[in-house]
N, C-alpha and C positions, 0 to 999 in steps of 0.2 A: 339143175346141174350144180355141183359143188366144186369149188376151186381146189386145186391140189395144195397140200401142206397148210391148209388153214382149218382151224377148228371152228366149226359152225355150231351154233347153239339154236336149237329149235325148242320153243317153249309152247306147251299146250295150254288148254284151259285149266287143267288141274295142276297141282304143284309138282310137276315132273319136268325134267330137262333131258334132252337128247344130246349127246356128244358125238360129233363126227370125227373119227380118228384122222391123224395127220398123214398117215401113210397113203401113197397113191392107190387109187381104187382100180380094180380090174374093169375093163370095158368090154361090152358085147356089141358087135355090129348088127344093126338091124336094117331092114329095108328102108328105102327113102332117105339114105344117108343120115340116119339118126342113130345116136348112141345112147346107151343107158349105162350109168355107173352103178356098180353094185357096192354099197357101203355097209360097213359093219357098225351097227348102231347099238350103244349101250344105254340103258335107261336107269336113272337113279331117282329116288324120291325121299321124302322126309323120313320115311320109315327106315332109310338106310343109315342116317347119322343120328346119334344120340346126343341129347343136351344141346349146348350152344357151340356146335361144330359145323364145319362145312369143308368142301373139297372132295376130290375123287376118293380119297381114303378117309375122309372125315378127320383129316389130320390138322386142320386149321381152326383157330378159335375165332368165334364171332367178336366183333369190336364195334358195338352199336351204342348210340346215345342212351337208348333204353337198355340197361344192362340185363334185363330179363328176357329181352327179345331174341328169338331164333332168327338168324340171318338166312339168306338164300344159300342153299347147299352148293350151288354151282359157282356163284361169284362172291359170296360173303356180304352182299348188299343188304342194307338195313332199311326197313320201312320208316323207323323213327329218325333215320339220318345218323350221321357220324357223331362221335363224342366231340365236345368243344375243342377246337384246335386241330382237327384232323379232317382229311378229305380222301377222295378216291373211291372206286367201286367197292373195295373191301375196307375202306376207312383206315387203312394202315399208313397213309401218307400224311406228312405234316402239311399244315396250310401252306399254300404257295407264298413266296416272299412278298411281304407288304400286306398280308391279310392275317386275320385271327378270328377266334370266336366260333360260334355254332355255324356250321356249313361254310366256315371261312368267309362269311359274307361281310365281315367288317374290315375296313381298311385301317392299317396302322396310321397313327397320326403323322401328318405330312412333315412334322417338325422333329421326328425321330432322327437321331444322328447317324453319321457314316452312310450305310446303305439304305437307311429308312426302315430297317426290319424291326419287328417287335415280337414279344413272346406270344406263341401261337394261341394260348388259351385266353389270357386276360388282356393282351395288347400292350403290356408295359414295354417301353422302348429298351432294346438290348444294348445299344452302344451310346448311352447318354443322349443329350438333345442337341439340336442345332443351336447356334448362337442366338441368345435372346430368350430361350425357353428353358423351363425346368419342370420338375414333377415326374413321377413314374411314367406318365403317359405323354409328357412333354406338351401338355395342354395349358400350362400356365406361363404367362409372360413374366419377365424379370420384374421384381418389385421396383417401385419408383426410386430412381437414383442409381440403378445398377443396369448392367448390360453385358452382352457378349457370352462367350462359352461358359456354361454353368453359372452365369450371372456373377462371375467373380470380379468383374471390373466395376469401378465406381464412376458415375458420370463426372465429367470434368467440373471442378468448382467454378470454371469460367463460363458455364452455360448461363444464359440470361434468366430463363424461367425457373428459378428456384432449383437449380441443379437438375432439371429434367432433360433427358436425352433419349434418343431412339434406343429401345431395349435390345436391338440386334447389333447395330453398328456403333452406337455410342455418339452419333452425331447429335448436336444440340438442337432441340426442337424449336426453341424460341430464339435461336441465334446466339451469338456470343455477347458476353459483357464487353464493355469498352476495353480496348487494349489487346484483344485476342482475335484470332481468326483460325481458319481450318475447320474441317467438318466436325471435329470434336473440340474445337476451341482451345487446342493445346499450344498453338503457336503464338508467341508474343508478336506484337507489331514490329516490323523491321525498324532499325534505327532511322529516325527522321520522320516516322509516321506514328499516328495514335488514334484512339477513339473507336467509334463504331466501324467495324470491318476494316479498321486501319486506313480509312479513306482520308483522314485529315493529315495535313502536313505540318510538322513542327514549325513554329514561328521562326522567320529569318532573324528575329531579334534575340533568339536564345544565345546565351553566352557560350564560351568555349567552342566546342565542335558542333554547336547548334543542335544538341540532342535534347529530347524532351521525354517526359514520362509517357510510357506507351498507353496508359489508361486515360488520363485526363489532359495530356498535352502540356502539363506544367514543365517549364524548362529546368532540367536537372542541374545545370551548372549556373543557374541564375540568368539574368538578362544582360545584354550588351548595355554599355553605358547609355543612359538616357531613356531606358525603357523599364517598365514594371508590369505587375500583374502576373499570375501564375502562367499565363501564355505569353507574357512579355509583348503583348500587342497594344499596350497602353503606353503612351509617352508619359514621362514623369509629370506629376501634377504641377500646376503652376507654382513656381517658386522653388522647384527642386530640379536637380540634374545629376548626371554621372552614374557611377556604379550603384545599383539598388536604389537610385534616387535619394541616396542618403545625404548628398551635399545640397546645401541651400544656396539659392542664387544670392549674390551679393545684395545686401540691403541698399547698396548704393546704385543699383540699376535704376534707370529712369522709367517713366511710364508706370506700369503696374508691377514693377520689380521683376519683369519677365526676363528670363535668360534662355540661352540654348539648352534644351533638355539633355544634350550630349556633353558639351564641354563647359557650360556655365557662362559663356560670353554674353554680355548684356545686349538684348535685341533692340531696345529702344534708346540706346545711349545711356549716359550716366546722369544721376541726380546732380543738382548743383553742388559744386565743390569737389568733384571727382573726375578722374581722367582715365583714358586708355580702354582697352577692349573689355577688361573684367571690372573696371571701375573701382579698383582697389587702392589707387594712388590718390592722395589728397592734392589739392592745388598747392603750388609752391607758395612760400611765405610772401605776403603782400598782395596775393591775388585770391579771387573767389568767384563763385557763381557758375553759370552755364559755361562749360568748357574753360573755366578759369579765366575768362576774358576781362572781368572787372577788377579794378584796383581798390585796395582799402583806402578809406577816407584819411585825409591829413589831420582830421580832428580827433583821430583815435588817440587815447592816452598811452603812456608807457612807450613801447617801441613801435607804436603805430601799426600793431598787428591786428588782424580781424579774423572772424570765422571764415573758414574756407568755403562754407556753404552759402550763407546769406550776407556776408560782409559785416556782421555785427562786430563791434570792436571788442576784443577779448579782454582788454585791460581797462575798459570803460572809456569815457570821453574826456577830452581836455575840459578845463573849467569853462563853463558858459555854453556847453554844447550837450545835445542829447539825441535820442533816437538810436535804433539798433546799429546804424552805421555813422552816428555822430554828425549827421549833416544838418540837423536842426539846431538853431540857437534856442536858449532857454525861453519858455513862454513868458509873457508879460507878468511881472510880479515875482519871478524866480531868477536866481543867479547861482554861479559857483559850480563846484564839483557835482556832477550828476543832476544839476539844477534843483538841488534839494533845499536850498536856502531861500527863504521868502524875503522879499523887499518889504519888511513888516511896516515900517512907520513912514514910508515915502508918501508924499501928498497924493499923487495919483497912482500910488502902488506900483509905479514902474521905476526900474533902476538899471544901471549898467549890468548886462547879462554876465559879465566876467567878474567884476569886483564889487558889485552891489551898491555903488555910489548913487544916492537919490538924485534924479535928474531935475525934479521940480521942487526941491526943498522938502521939509519935514511936515508931518501931520501935527496938529495941536498937541502940545505936551511933550514934544521931543525936539532934540537938537543934535548937532554933529553932522559929519559928511554922510554917514550911513544911517543917521537918525537913530542910533542905538541909545543915546543918553536921554533919561527922563528930565523934566523940569526939576530944579531944586525944591526942597520942602518949603511950603508957604506960597509957591508960585504955580501958575498954570496957564494954558492957552497958547495961542500962536506966539512962537518965539519966547514963551514963558514970561510974558510982560504983564500978566494980571496977578493980583494978590487974593488969598482966601478970605471968606466972610468972617466977621467977629462973632456971628451967631452959630458958628460950628461948635459942636459938642467936643468935650475932652481936650485933646492937644490942639484943637483948632486947625488941623491939617485938612487939605482938600485934594480931590482928584487932580492929577497933574495935567489932565487933558481939558476937562470942562469945568473945573472948580467946584464940583459937588463935594460936600463935606464928607470925609471918610467915616467919621463916627456918628453921622447923623446930625440933626439940629438940636439946639437947646429946646426945652419944653416951651410950647406956644409958638413955634416957628416952623416953617416948611419951605418947600422949593428946593431945587437941586443945590442951590448955594445958600439956603436958609435966610433969605432976605425978606420973606413974607410972613406976617402974623397969621394965626389960625383964623378961618372965616367964622362968622357968627354961628353959634350952636356947637362949636367944636373947641377942643382944648387938649393940652398935654403933649407928650412925646409924639412927634410926627403929626400932630393934630389928628390923631387916630381915635380919640375919645369923643363921644357925643355928650353934650350937656344933658343932665338927668331930665327924664320926662316928667319928673315930679317937681321940677322947678316951677314957681308961680309966675304969674304975669306972662311975659313973652318967652319964658323958658330959656332966658339967656344966662351965661355964666362966664367967669373969668377965663381968658384964653390960655392962661398958664396952669392954674390949679383946679378949675372947674367949679368954684364956689358959686351957688345960685345967687344972682344979683337981686332978685325980687322975692326971696323967701320960698316956702314949700306949699304944695297943694295939701287939701285935707287928707289926713291919714298918714302923713310922712313927717320925719324930723331929721336932724343933723344938718351940717353946713351945705352938703351937696344933695340933701333930701333923699338919701339912698336907703334910709331905714324906715320900715312900716311901724305903725303903732304897736305897742306890746299887747299880748293876749288879754282879751276882756275889755279893751278900750278902742275908741274910734273918734273920728271927727277932727275939727281944727285943733292942731297941736296935741291931739290924742287926749282930750280932757273929758270925754263922755264914756259911760259904762254900758256893756251889752246887757239885754233882757234876761231874767232868770228862767224864762220859758223856752229859751233856745235849746235845741236838742244836742245830744252828744256831750261835748265838753263845755257847753254853753258859750261857744265862741261865735263872734259876729264879724261882719265885714269891717275892716279897719277904716273905711272911708265913710259909709252911710249907716252902719250898725245893723244891717240885715243879717239874720241868723244863717251861719254858713252850713249847718248840718240839719236844717229844717227845725220844726217845732216839736216839743214833747207831745205825747198822745193827748188828744182832747183840745188842742189849740191850733190856731191858724193865723194867717197874716204874715207880712214880710218880717215884722219884728216879734211875732208870736204872742200878742197880747189879747187875742180874741178867742172865746170858747167855741166848740163845734155847735152848729144849729141843731134843733130838736129832730130826732130820727137818724142822726149820724153820730159816729164816734171813731176813736182811734187816731192813728198817724195821719196827719194832714186831713182828718175828718172824712177820709175816703170810704169808710165802711158804713153800710146802712144797718139799722137794728134788724134782728131776725124776724121774718114773717111768722115764725112759730111762737112769737111772744103772745101771751094771753092778754085780753082786754085791749088797751089803747096802743099796744105795740111800741111803747116808749122804752128807752134803755139808757144806761149810764154813758155820759159823753166821752169818758176815758176808756172803759173796758167793754162796753156794749152789753152788760148783764141786764136781763129782762126784769122790769120793775114789778109785774103782776104774775110771774110764773110762766109755764109752758102749756101748749095745746096737747091733746091726746096723741101718743106715739112719739113724743119728743122729750128730751131731758138735757141737762147741762146748764151752766150759769147763763148762757145766752141762747139756750134752746136750739142749738144747731146740730145736736146729735139725735139720730133716730134711735128707737129702742134696740137693745142688743138682740142678736139672733135668738129666736125661740120665745120672745116676749112681745106684748102689744098692749095698747090702750092707755088710760090715764095713769101717768107716772110709771108706765111700762110694768104694771103689776101682774098682768095676765100671761099664762103659758100657752104656747101653740099646741094643737091637737097632735097625739102620738101617731095618727094615721096620715099625717102630711108626708108627701113624698120628698125625695132628694135629701136635703139636710134638715128636714122637718121644720123648715122655716115657714112663717106666715106673715101676712101684712101687719106692719107694726102699729097700724091704726085700728083695723077691725078684726084681725085674726084670721082672715081667709088664707088657705094654704097657697104659697107662691109657686111651688114646683109641682102642683097637682097632688093627687093622692098616691099612697103606696099602692103597689100592685094588689089587685083584688078588692079595691075600695073605690067609692065614688061619692058625689055630693060636694057642696062648696067647702064643708069642713071635714069631708071624707069619713063619714060615719056609717055609710051603707056598703055591704059586701056585693060582689058581682053575681048576676043571675046564672043558673046552670048552663054549661056549654060555653061559658065565656070566662076569661081570666085576664090577669095582667093589668097594666096601667090603663086607667079609665075604662077597664073591662072591654077593651077594644079588640082583644085577640080571641079567636076560636080555638077550641082544643084540636090537637093534631089528628089528621086522618090516619096517621101511622100508629095510633093507639090501638091496642088489642081489645077485642070484645066490644063493649058498649061505647068505647071511645070517649068516656068521661074523664075529666082532668081536674086538678086542684085549681081553686078560683084565684089563687095568688100567683103560682109559678107555672101552671099549665101542665104539670107532670102527670103522665098517664097513670091512672089508678090500677090498671091490670097489665102493665108492661107494654113492650113494643112488638111490632111485626118483625119477621126475619129481615135482616139487612139494615136494621135501624137500631139506634140506641139514644141515650140521653134521657133526662127526666121527663122531657115532653116528646121524645121519639122523633125529633126533627133532624137528627144527625144521621147521615148514612155511616156505615161502618168505616173506620179509618183505613187509609190505604194499607193493603197487606192483610186485611181481615174480611170475613164474610159470615153469613148465616145468622142463626138465632143468637141474640145477645152478642153478635160479632165474636163468638168464641173460637172460630176456626181461622187458621192462618192460610193466606194464599200460598200456592206452591212456590218453593224457592227457585223453581226453574222458569217462572213467568218472566217474559222479556220486558224491555223498556225499564220503567220504574218499579217493576215487580207487582203492578196492580192487577186485581182481579175483580169480577163482578161482585158487588157487596152482598148480593142475594144468593147467587148460585156458586160463586168461586171460580168461574171460567176466566182464563187469563185474557185481559183486555188488549194487551199489546203483543199478543203472540208469545212464543216461547223464547227462552234464552238459547243461544247457540248450543247445539248438541242435543236438543230435546224436541218432542213433538206431542201431538194429541191436544185436546182442548184444555186439559188441566196440566199439560206439559210434564207428565210423569214418566214418559218413555224415552230412553236414550236412542241416539241415531244408530242404525244398523252398521255393522263393520264395513269400513271403506268409505263411509260418508261422515260428514261433519258440518257444523255451522248452523246458520239460521235455517230452520225447517228442514235440516239435514239435506240441503240441496247441493252442497259442495262435495267434490270427490277428492280423496287424499292425493297428495303430490306423487307423481311417478318417480321423483328423485329421492323418495324415502329409501333408506338402506334396506336391502333384502326384500324390497317391495312388500313390506309389512304394513298393517293398518296404522292409522294415525289416531290421535286424540279426537274423541267425538265432538269436543267443544270447539277447539281452536285449530284443529288440523295439524298440530305439531307431530312430527314423525317420532314414533315411540322408540325406535332403535337408531336414531340419528339419520344423517344424510349420506347419500352416495358421494364419492370423491368429487370435489369441485363445487359443491353446493353447501349453502349455509342458511341460517334463519330457522325459526321454530318449525316452519313447514317446508323447509328445503327448496324454496322457490327462487332464492337469490344465488347468483353466482358468487364465487369467492370475491372478496374485495380486491381492488387493484393492488397487485404486489404479492398476492397469496394464491395458493393452489393446493390440491390434493385433499387427503382425509381431514375433515373438520376445518379445512382451509388454514391449517397450521403451518404448512410449508411456505417459506418465503421464496418468491421469485429470485432468480439469480440477480445480484446487483449489476451484472454485466449486460442485462437486457436493455434494448433501446426502447424509447417511446413511453407514452403514458400508460398504455394498456399493459405494459410489462410482459406477462406470460399467460399461457393458456391455463384456464382455471382448473382443468382436470389433471393434465400431465406436466404442467410447468414449462412447456416449450415456449421459447421467446417468440412472441407474435410478430414483432417488427424487426427481428434480427438482433444481432449482437452489437454491443458497443465496440469501438475500435480496440483491437488487440485480443479479441476472443472469438471462439467459434463453438460448434456443437449445437444440438437442438435446444439445450438450456444454457448455452454460452458459458460453460464452466471450464472449457479448455483454452489455455493460452495459445496464441499463434506459435507455430513451430519456429525454431531458430532460423533467422534469415528472412522472416516475413513479419508484417505488422499491418495495423490499420483495420478498416472495415472489412469483415469477412476474411481477414488475413490475406487480402489480394495484392498487397503491395510488398515489393521486395526491399529489404534494407539497402541503403545506398552502398554502391561499390566503393565509396570513398571512406567508409567506416574503417577504423583500425580493427584488425581481427577479421574473421571470415563472416562478413555480413552480420556483425554482432550489433544489434540495435534494440531499442525499447520496443516491446511487442505492441504498445498502444500508439505512440506518436512517431516511431521510427528514429528517435534521437539516438545517435551513436553512443553506445555505453562506454567505449574505451577511447572516445575522442575521434578526431578526423585524421585522415592521411595528410601528409604534407601538402600544403597548397589549397586546403579546403577548410571551410568554417560553417557555422550555423548548426542548429541543434541536430539536423540530419545530414550535415556535411555536404549539402548540395550546392553551396555557394562557394565560388572561387574567392581567393584572397582579393581584397580590394586593390585597386590600382596603387602600385607603389610598395606592396607588401608581398611576402612569399613565405614558404616553408612551414615548419611545425606551428600550428595554431595561428599562422599568418602573422607571427611576431617579428619576423625578419624584414628589414627595410631593403628595398631594391637599391642597388649601388647608385650613388649620385652621378656616376660616370656613364649611366645608361642614356642613350638617346631617347627622345620622344617623351618628355615629362617623366623621366625616371621610371618608365614601364619595364617590367621584367616578367619572366615566366613565373606563374603563381606557385609552381612546385619547387623548382631548383634555383630560382633567382636569376637565370640566364637572361641577359638583356635581349628583348625581342626585336628591337630595331637597331641593334648594334651598339658600339661604344662611341662615346664622344672622342674627338680627335685626341690622340696621345695615349689611349688606353686600349688594352686587349684582354683576352681571356673570356671564358663563357659568361662571367658576371662583371667583366670590365674593371677588375680591381688591380690589374697589373699595368704598370706604365710600359711604354715601348722600350725594348732593349736598345742599348746604345747603338746609334747609327741609323735608327729608324724613327719615323714620326707619322703623324696624320691619322686619317681614318683607318681603323683596323691595323695601324702600324705598318701599312703596306708600302709607304713611301720611304725611299732611302735618302739619308742625309746627303747633301751635295758633297762630292769628293773634294771640293775646294775648301770645305770647313777645316779649320785648323785642328780642332779636337773632335767634337761631335755636335749634334744640333738639338734644339729644344724638341721634346717628344710631341708637342701639340702643333706648334707653328712651323717647325723645321728651321727656325732661325739658328744660325751658327753661333754656339755659345762662346767659343774661344776666338772669335774673329775668323778671318780668312787666311789662307796660305798666300804667300807672296804673289802679287799680280792680280788679285781678285778683290772684289768689293760688293757691297749690298748686304741686306739682312741674310739672304740665302747664299751669299758668295757665288752667285751665278752670273755676275757681270765682271768682265775684264776691266782692268784699269782704263781710265779715259786716255785718249791719245795724248802723249807727252808726259805720262806718269807711269810708274812701275813700282814693284817691290812691296814690302809690308804696308798694308792698308793703303797702297797706291800713293804713299807719301813721298816717294822719291820722284825727282823730275829728270826726264831724259837729258843726257849731256848736250850742251849747246853745240857740240861739234858733230852731233848726229845730223845727217842730211834731213832737211825738212823738220827737224826736231822730233822725229819718230823713232821710238826704240821698242824693244821687246818688253811686254807688260810684266814679265816675271823678273828677268835679270838685268834689264836696262840696256842690253846689247843693241847697237844701232842697226835697225833692220835694212836700211837702204845705204849702209856704209857711212864713212866719215867724210865730213866736209874738209876741204883744204889739205893741209899736211898733217893730218892726225891719223892715228892707228889705234889698235886695241879694240876689244869687242864693245867697249863703251865709248871708243874714240877719244879717250882721255890722254893718250900718249902721242907726243909729237914725233914725226918721222925724222931720222937723221938725214941731213941733206945729201951727204956723200953717197950713202948706200942706196939711195932711192933709184930704182930702175924698173923698167916694165916687168921684167921677169920676177924681180923680187916683189914687186907690187902684186902681181898675180898670185905668187906663192902665198904672200900674206893673206890675200883675199880667200884663196882656197882653204888655207889653214883656219882662218876665222870661221869660214862656213862649216868646215868639219867640226870645229869646236862648238859652234852653236848647236849642230845636230846632236853631238855627244851630250851636251848639257840638257837639251830637251828630252833626249832618250832617258837620261838618268832621272830627271824629274818625273817622267811618266812611270818609270819602274817604281820609284819611291811612292808615288800616289797609289799605284795599283796594289803595292804591298800593304799600304795602310788600309786601303779599302778591304782587302782580303781578310785582314785581321778583324775589321769591324763588322763584316757581313756574317750573319748567323749561318750555322750549318744548314745546308739545303739551298742557300741562295747562290753558292759558287757555281753550281751547274747552270743556274739560270743566266748568270753573267757570262759563263763560257758559251752557252748556246747563243746568247745574243751577240 
């Protein structure tokens, strides 16, 4: 049964399709309540649509993945599926949103922007990418250092991890550098905080408003007085105090010179000689020491002043005293000013310490009260009572103390006063000369001139026996002559005649009168006749010549010479054999060869040749085994008769080929490519030490193959060669140079520190930090930039308003101009704003100064050690009494005085008052007294300066302090306001008296009122504008 208005499709086994029409079918009622619908059925088949068509009328085109495919005629469905990017039964629908590709089976990248849709065929995102992604397919994250929509934002320079941040949100991955916070580290720490996550609080010791650098916490306006360090958390170092710790503690502070690090007051009191809190005041004159409690010594010279520290007398001591405070008398033996004068000639060397008078008399040789006077000439000793000796030399003067002769003694005398003759054996000046050893007898002589008293010894003459006998003579009085056989100049001993230079040849004995004995000859007969003398072996006693001639083999007048080389026998007449070896020498007696035979000969006289197969000296050598053929050789030198075997050379073939040669007669050279010393086998020519770098095979004739080099071609060319080309087969040097960043003949070395790029010719930026400088390939600074620069190679200066490392610091707000400072150190280029100083203008003016360059001094009228505002000079703690204005330079206006000029001069001042003390400058108005005119006249006085006395007629002597009117009326019969008028007796009545009293009372009231008006008027004129209201209100 088919439902109404629905097209049903019935498909058979063949490629046919039945369509059921949409019109309602006619029904026929059958028995058993069953119906049957009669349908009109149309049948279509492939034979009905031509080509790639489908549909009832074949009016639609097939749209299949396989373009040659025929689709189903009823639905347009494709066996090969839909083309890429399409879907649906007939493949005419675009891929659903969020999909693409064949069968729409692929999903668009989840990072596509807006609605997440992409191009239906290739999947490229249609509406850009979500934040943090890029690329046609949005499959790429932002490059390092960028983030956000289209990656157009740069990570904050305040990110800690090398500017790395989340590529989507920009939040810093490694947190913030010190001084910043927030997810992208763009917020500076709030005022009063600094450092990591702004968790640190600025030091309470920061100056000004206690602000500090948001990065490192250094105090921006310097430290409070007494503190230092960039965090101001260090108290001033010992010995310093105050603003920036620039002030030094007084050197007069006691202990270790420590003072309060804030105000400089000495913590351990003062050194000796100083007073008060800061130890700046010296002790008053005449006092010294700890707290100035000690008084100067009365023995100080001059004005008796002394050092305020240790009490040492400043103008020295009075005569007779010494010591730094002149409390010591001169030591024994000294006196006078500074005790510098010696008691020279006093007997016990002691004298009066003041005037030097000798207390125990004078030493020998001196006289007078102070013993300054020597004894007169010719006298000496105690009290000068002794006379000089007559044996004194010259002027016969002597020492004034002990009588010793000044010019010495006459010849023959001695002793300090020349009273003794010379002792036996001595004579002359000072008895210094010894009698001559040549004197005869007891060797005595005259004590004055030294004449020998008993004559001379043998060999000497003259009165003092000082001269020897003349040459050639000797003995008593030099009367005997020397022997003619004495040697040399025939001289002999002047005493006994013995020859001084020995005997002439052939003679002996002390006086040389004896000939040499038989068998001896020559000087001192010390030579024996030659054993080579013939016969009896006797010889001449003078020259040793042989009397009977020489033995065989000898010659010469005394037969001491052997035959000359090459001769032998009787009279040396025979010549040695020509076959003798060496120098052809033979025994000088029998002719036997001394050095053996020449090579090739033998026998005692070398007359026989060597037998076959032997050669050389004594025929001791066999012919070489390296001889070719029969191995026969020359009997003399062993040279091979038929030449050498391969690898050998030389006349006897004992030499292997020299290094570098081989083969027959060594005529071949070893390969130039042999390694080591270039040696090869002397027979075959194979290289003994292998090949030189770059060659191989046993004779090293082949180069290394391309890409290899070195010993045995075992090394591979460097991958850093430019263009990856081959290298030199010997040393591996890159044939076309190195890739950027490498150097060396084989490109294995990175660029030297400080260089990079092609051929390492580019210099690293001078602004790079650290020793490594920059990357050897691209030049990027490896350790960051020096202060004041940025960029990967640090060539960019910090932008205006920033400076320092990575340009992270802001120029001081105190710089003149708009944050105009040096990009390196932050120093203000145009100077500091008023009230600031230092190269970066972070320091406030020191206490007591203000304004441009801190050159202005605070007013001396400021309270609190002349402190004022560092910018405008306004006094921070107000003005001293008597001054006003923001910098306290104005004195109080007339009529005002005291602190801030807030106090009003007393109305009773005659003119005005002193601006500081309020004292009335012109005195008081009538009836008042005191410096401030705030006291009424004492009872009984009145008027100007209270100088008037109340009239004696006033009752109880009391009157008004201004005009003197009697306050309690008049005594007796007096009237008038001062009671100075006597009442007329007749007119006196009760009524008149009352009238007079009332009148006087009214008069007094009028007078007081007038005075009040005048005073108020004067005050009104003196009070500044604005004070009248205050007075009225009061």
